[in-house]
MDTraj code that builds the backbone (N, CA, C; nanometers):
import mdtraj as md
import numpy as np

residues = "UNK UNK UNK UNK UNK UNK UNK UNK UNK UNK UNK UNK UNK UNK UNK UNK UNK UNK UNK UNK UNK UNK UNK UNK UNK UNK UNK UNK UNK UNK UNK UNK UNK UNK UNK UNK UNK UNK UNK UNK UNK UNK UNK UNK UNK UNK UNK UNK UNK UNK UNK UNK UNK UNK UNK UNK UNK UNK UNK UNK UNK UNK UNK UNK UNK".split()
xyz = np.array([
    [-2.0196, -4.0426, -4.9877],
    [-1.9107, -4.0078, -4.9253],
    [-2.0041, -3.9499, -4.8234],
    [-1.9434, -3.9584, -4.6520],
    [-2.0026, -3.9398, -4.5282],
    [-1.9907, -3.7775, -4.4767],
    [-2.0517, -3.6980, -4.4777],
    [-2.0043, -3.5858, -4.3919],
    [-1.9594, -3.6402, -4.2787],
    [-1.8431, -3.5696, -4.2172],
    [-1.8192, -3.5684, -4.1002],
    [-1.7890, -3.5010, -4.0100],
    [-1.8594, -3.4977, -3.8792],
    [-1.8761, -3.3849, -3.8194],
    [-1.7114, -3.3328, -3.7719],
    [-1.7234, -3.1907, -3.8033],
    [-1.5947, -3.1955, -3.6798],
    [-1.6091, -3.1358, -3.5075],
    [-1.5213, -3.1448, -3.4605],
    [-1.5288, -3.1919, -3.2922],
    [-1.5773, -3.0024, -3.2816],
    [-1.6348, -2.9960, -3.1795],
    [-1.6482, -2.8810, -3.1113],
    [-1.6540, -2.8875, -2.9602],
    [-1.6685, -2.8267, -2.9292],
    [-1.5965, -2.7004, -2.7656],
    [-1.6411, -2.8114, -2.6119],
    [-1.6441, -2.8871, -2.6049],
    [-1.7075, -2.8934, -2.5012],
    [-1.7816, -2.8119, -2.4536],
    [-1.9417, -2.7913, -2.3101],
    [-1.9350, -2.6655, -2.3057],
    [-1.8345, -2.6505, -2.1204],
    [-1.8577, -2.7209, -2.1200],
    [-1.7944, -2.6552, -2.0036],
    [-1.6537, -2.6019, -1.9747],
    [-1.5592, -2.5973, -2.0724],
    [-1.4646, -2.4871, -2.1916],
    [-1.4336, -2.4433, -2.1388],
    [-1.5755, -2.4190, -2.2742],
    [-1.6611, -2.2275, -2.2898],
    [-1.6438, -2.1851, -2.1787],
    [-1.7734, -2.2043, -2.0973],
    [-1.7548, -2.1896, -1.9894],
    [-1.6329, -2.1204, -1.8297],
    [-1.6071, -2.2418, -1.8742],
    [-1.4459, -2.2485, -1.8306],
    [-1.3799, -2.1022, -1.9241],
    [-1.3644, -2.0872, -1.9844],
    [-1.2415, -1.9458, -2.0730],
    [-1.3894, -1.8745, -2.0512],
    [-1.5028, -1.8429, -2.0671],
    [-1.5523, -1.6835, -2.0279],
    [-1.5173, -1.6808, -1.8526],
    [-1.5357, -1.8045, -1.7945],
    [-1.4567, -1.6687, -1.6139],
    [-1.3376, -1.6891, -1.6323],
    [-1.2297, -1.7247, -1.7029],
    [-1.1054, -1.6529, -1.7126],
    [-1.1247, -1.5218, -1.7863],
    [-1.1795, -1.5179, -1.7898],
    [-1.1854, -1.3504, -1.9731],
    [-1.2748, -1.2924, -1.8072],
    [-1.3113, -1.3236, -1.7863],
    [-1.4601, -1.2444, -1.6897],
    [-1.3087, -1.1936, -1.5787],
    [-1.2691, -1.3515, -1.5212],
    [-1.1116, -1.2617, -1.3809],
    [-1.0612, -1.1812, -1.5225],
    [-0.9657, -1.1720, -1.5576],
    [-0.9006, -1.1235, -1.6233],
    [-0.9468, -0.9454, -1.6205],
    [-1.0682, -0.9065, -1.7019],
    [-1.0929, -0.8097, -1.7256],
    [-1.1015, -0.6949, -1.5770],
    [-1.1956, -0.8097, -1.5086],
    [-1.1926, -0.8125, -1.3813],
    [-1.0468, -0.7311, -1.2307],
    [-0.9938, -0.7658, -1.2863],
    [-0.8633, -0.7056, -1.2926],
    [-0.8451, -0.6668, -1.2871],
    [-0.8535, -0.6283, -1.4564],
    [-0.8074, -0.5030, -1.5596],
    [-0.8113, -0.3933, -1.5111],
    [-0.9711, -0.4033, -1.4717],
    [-1.0305, -0.2918, -1.4614],
    [-1.0733, -0.2356, -1.2935],
    [-1.0458, -0.3168, -1.2302],
    [-0.9390, -0.2832, -1.0573],
    [-0.8922, -0.1878, -1.0713],
    [-0.7283, -0.2336, -1.1443],
    [-0.5983, -0.1616, -1.1354],
    [-0.6176, -0.0519, -1.2225],
    [-0.6968, -0.0538, -1.3345],
    [-0.7069, 0.0658, -1.4185],
    [-0.7421, 0.1363, -1.3463],
    [-0.9218, 0.1388, -1.2934],
    [-0.9129, 0.2480, -1.2027],
    [-0.8562, 0.2977, -1.0508],
    [-0.7753, 0.2138, -1.0383],
    [-0.7235, 0.1925, -0.9128],
    [-0.6213, 0.2646, -0.9394],
    [-0.5361, 0.2972, -1.0991],
    [-0.4358, 0.3973, -1.1418],
    [-0.4777, 0.5446, -1.1441],
    [-0.6499, 0.5164, -1.2100],
    [-0.6839, 0.6518, -1.1867],
    [-0.7209, 0.7293, -1.0844],
    [-0.7537, 0.6345, -0.9583],
    [-0.8096, 0.6939, -0.8535],
    [-0.6325, 0.7683, -0.8133],
    [-0.5428, 0.7653, -0.8508],
    [-0.3905, 0.7544, -0.7179],
    [-0.3398, 0.9223, -0.8770],
    [-0.4118, 0.8855, -0.9594],
    [-0.3824, 1.0429, -1.0749],
    [-0.4500, 1.1648, -0.9852],
    [-0.5932, 1.1202, -1.0150],
    [-0.6880, 1.2040, -0.9794],
    [-0.6700, 1.2758, -0.8243],
    [-0.6058, 1.1957, -0.7365],
    [-0.5449, 1.1714, -0.5761],
    [-0.4249, 1.3010, -0.6024],
    [-0.3002, 1.2719, -0.6810],
    [-0.2210, 1.3870, -0.7327],
    [-0.2209, 1.4680, -0.8190],
    [-0.3016, 1.5409, -0.8547],
    [-0.3591, 1.6683, -0.9534],
    [-0.3963, 1.6671, -0.8110],
    [-0.4689, 1.6950, -0.7025],
    [-0.6133, 1.7211, -0.6597],
    [-0.4359, 1.7782, -0.4437],
    [-0.3521, 1.6770, -0.4559],
    [-0.2682, 1.7400, -0.4027],
    [-0.1456, 1.8504, -0.5278],
    [-0.0961, 1.8436, -0.6211],
    [-0.0633, 1.9645, -0.6602],
    [-0.1673, 2.1091, -0.6470],
    [-0.2770, 2.1199, -0.7133],
    [-0.3753, 2.1774, -0.7206],
    [-0.3696, 2.2546, -0.5753],
    [-0.3934, 2.1623, -0.4496],
    [-0.4110, 2.2401, -0.2874],
    [-0.2355, 2.2879, -0.3382],
    [-0.1401, 2.2554, -0.2770],
    [-0.0593, 2.2801, -0.2695],
    [-0.0439, 2.4389, -0.3787],
    [-0.1047, 2.4259, -0.5278],
    [-0.0480, 2.5602, -0.5446],
    [-0.1243, 2.6549, -0.4826],
    [-0.2677, 2.6644, -0.4721],
    [-0.3537, 2.7459, -0.4137],
    [-0.3470, 2.7767, -0.2796],
    [-0.2370, 2.6674, -0.1887],
    [-0.1772, 2.6675, -0.0591],
    [-0.0381, 2.8235, -0.0506],
    [0.0298, 2.7817, -0.1529],
    [0.1512, 2.8449, -0.1816],
    [0.0614, 3.0174, -0.2187],
    [-0.0309, 3.0035, -0.2843],
    [-0.0978, 3.1533, -0.3307],
    [-0.1064, 3.2505, -0.2272],
    [-0.1978, 3.1876, -0.1865],
    [-0.3248, 3.2582, -0.0340],
    [-0.1872, 3.2419, 0.0271],
    [-0.0927, 3.1972, 0.0696],
    [0.0538, 3.2335, 0.1795],
    [0.1103, 3.4022, 0.1338],
    [0.1655, 3.3729, -0.0075],
    [0.1975, 3.5206, -0.0378],
    [0.1224, 3.5742, -0.0387],
    [0.0301, 3.6061, -0.0770],
    [-0.1306, 3.6991, -0.0670],
    [-0.1036, 3.7250, 0.1042],
    [-0.1084, 3.6761, 0.1799],
    [-0.1305, 3.7117, 0.3265],
    [0.0312, 3.7195, 0.3978],
    [0.1117, 3.7094, 0.3269],
    [0.2364, 3.7368, 0.3608],
    [0.3043, 3.8968, 0.3050],
    [0.2084, 3.9088, 0.2055],
    [0.2449, 4.0355, 0.1675],
    [0.1686, 4.1096, 0.2885],
    [-0.0621, 4.1110, 0.2731],
    [-0.0293, 4.1973, 0.3621],
    [-0.0152, 4.2213, 0.5630],
    [0.0776, 4.1463, 0.5670],
    [0.0987, 4.1093, 0.6884],
    [0.1865, 4.2263, 0.7083],
    [0.3164, 4.2279, 0.6267],
    [0.4382, 4.3046, 0.6037],
    [0.3648, 4.4469, 0.5920],
    [0.2962, 4.4566, 0.5046],
    [0.2808, 4.5792, 0.4955],
    [0.1441, 4.6563, 0.5365],
])
top = md.Topology()
chain = top.add_chain()
for i, resn in enumerate(residues, 1):
    res = top.add_residue(resn, chain, resSeq=i)
    for name in ("N", "CA", "C"):
        top.add_atom(name, md.element.get_by_symbol(name[0]), res)
traj = md.Trajectory(xyz[None], top)
């Protein structure tokens, strides 16, 4: 009985699959970085607003009395 060889995937299909996976990973990583940047910016705006509000309260109290 002769051993039958299993068919293998062509090299071009393997390379194409790797390129598609790399492209998807790059797009997902870029999206994740974009979301992280937006979240950091939002936190920064909140911190700056909080500090400005408290500084304004202190300055307002000192100018009134």
